[in-house]
Every structure is written in structure tokens, then in C-alpha cells.
DOMI-322341 format. One record per residue (C-alpha): x, y negated, z negated. Coordinates in pm, whole numbers, plus 32768, in hexadecimal, padded with zeros to 4 digits. Example, Ala and Ser with C-alpha at 12.3 -4.5 7.8 and 13.67 -1.06 7.14 Angstrom:
DOMI-322341
- X,Y,Z
- 84CE,81C2,7CF4
- 8557,806A,7D36
//
This chain:
DOMI-322341
- X,Y,Z
- 595C,F2D4,F5D9
- 59FE,F1BB,F52D
- 5B72,F1C5,F542
- 5CBC,F0FC,F4CC
- 5DEA,F150,F59E
- 5F47,F120,F4F9
- 6040,F075,F5D3
- 60F7,F1CC,F5AC
- 5FE4,F29D,F683
- 5FE7,F16C,F78E
- 5F12,F08D,F87D
- 5EE9,F1A1,F977
- 5E32,F260,F86E
- 5D47,F14D,F7EC
- 5CEB,F0E6,F960
- 5C9E,F27A,F9C5
- 5BB8,F255,F8A6
- 5AE4,F137,F8DD
- 5ACF,F1D4,FA3C
- 5A16,F2ED,F97C
- 592A,F1F7,F8F1
- 59BE,F1E1,F7A2
- 59FC,F096,F6B6
- 5B5E,F075,F699
- 5C37,EF7B,F5C3
- 5DB9,EF74,F603
- 5EB4,EF2B,F4E5
- 5F75,EE7F,F5CF
- 5E5A,ED72,F62C
- 5EA6,ECC4,F4D1
- 6012,EC66,F4E9
- 6126,ECF4,F3F5
- 60FA,EE55,F355
- 6052,EE36,F243
- 60EC,EF8D,F1AD
- 6058,F0E2,F188
- 5F7C,F0AE,F05D
- 5EDC,EF6C,F0D7
- 5E7C,F012,F22A
- 5DFF,F11D,F15C
- 5D38,F016,F096
- 5CC3,EF76,F1D2
- 5C26,F0CA,F260
- 5B57,F106,F129
- 5AF1,EF7A,F11B
- 5A64,EFCB,F28D
- 5A11,F130,F29D
- 5B0D,F1AA,F382
- 5BAB,F2D5,F3B7
- 5D21,F2A9,F3D5
- 5DEB,F307,F50F
- 5F71,F32A,F4D4
- 6091,F400,F50D
- 6138,F387,F3B9
- 613B,F48B,F2B1
- 614A,F39F,F183
- 5FE5,F37C,F16F
- 5FBA,F4CD,F112
- 6085,F475,EFD9
- 5FA0,F353,EFA8
- 5E5B,F430,EFAA
- 5EF4,F57A,EF27
- 5FDA,F4FF,EE0B
- 5F71,F3A6,EDA2
- 5DED,F404,EDEA
- 5DB5,F2C9,EEB9
- 5C34,F2D8,EF5C
- 5C31,F2F3,F0C5
- 5B1F,F315,F1CD
- 5BB6,F425,F2A6
- 5D17,F461,F326
- 5D87,F4EE,F468
- 5F07,F4FD,F45A
- 5F7A,F54B,F5BF
- 60F8,F5C2,F62B
- 61EE,F4D8,F6BF
- 61BE,F546,F820
- 61A0,F467,F95D
- 6073,F3B3,F961
- 5FA3,F479,FA79
- 5FD9,F5B7,F993
- 5F8D,F4F9,F851
- 5E31,F4B7,F8F0
- 5DF3,F607,F985
- 5E2A,F678,F81E
- 5D5C,F562,F77E
- 5C55,F5BE,F88D
- 5C57,F73A,F81C
- 5C59,F6DD,F6BC
- 5AF0,F600,F718
- 5A6D,F71B,F7BD
- 5AC3,F834,F6DD
- 5AA1,F78F,F589
- 59BA,F641,F5A0
- 58E1,F688,F475
- 59F6,F6EF,F374
- 5AB7,F5A1,F3ED
- 5967,F4CD,F3AD
- 594C,F56C,F26C
- 5AA5,F4F3,F1F3
- 5B67,F60B,F244
- 5CE0,F5E6,F29A
- 5D63,F6AD,F3BB
- 5EEF,F6C5,F3DF
- 5F53,F734,F553
- 6065,F7E4,F5CC
- 60D6,F83F,F720
//
């Protein structure tokens, strides 16, 4: 799968996803934070599923109707727990996520 990992989700989750064979880009690699709308546009332009802990992307997608290629919102937990939750989402919902689903994980 192709992911764009937001700063809030963390570098460790990006590293883990790469180790699993996924194509991963990180927002942190492009310098300063361009803002949520620009991040969402970037994910769409590169056909990437956005991984974040930021709830503001739901506002962009649901209320403003912004396009997306899938969104995984994880809880703000220690990185090891966040990675385990991400792994569970991919194991249980890979087809839906690849199809553009929005998955919001709660603790």
C-alpha cells in the first residue's frame, strides 16, 4: 500500500510500514508543516492513504467534501501501541482502506 504519514503519527510508524514492504512518504521529509489541506492534497496527488492522529482531517473530508484516497486516524498513544493498532487495521481492513475508506481507531 502507499501511505503518507503525517508528523503527528510519527516516524516510527513510517519505519514500521516500510519494513512491511509498503511505499511510505512522510510529511516531515518535506520541511515545514504545510497545513492539513495541503497534506490532504499531497496524499491525493500521489494516491496515498493518509495516516494521522489529527482529527482535523475529518473536518476537511466530511464537512468540506475534500477528496481523499483513504484515511487512517490513530489515537494519540505511545508509538508501540500505535504501531500495533495500525497493524491490526491493515490486517482487518486492508481492502476497505485501499478502496478509500476512512478508519478512525479508538483506544
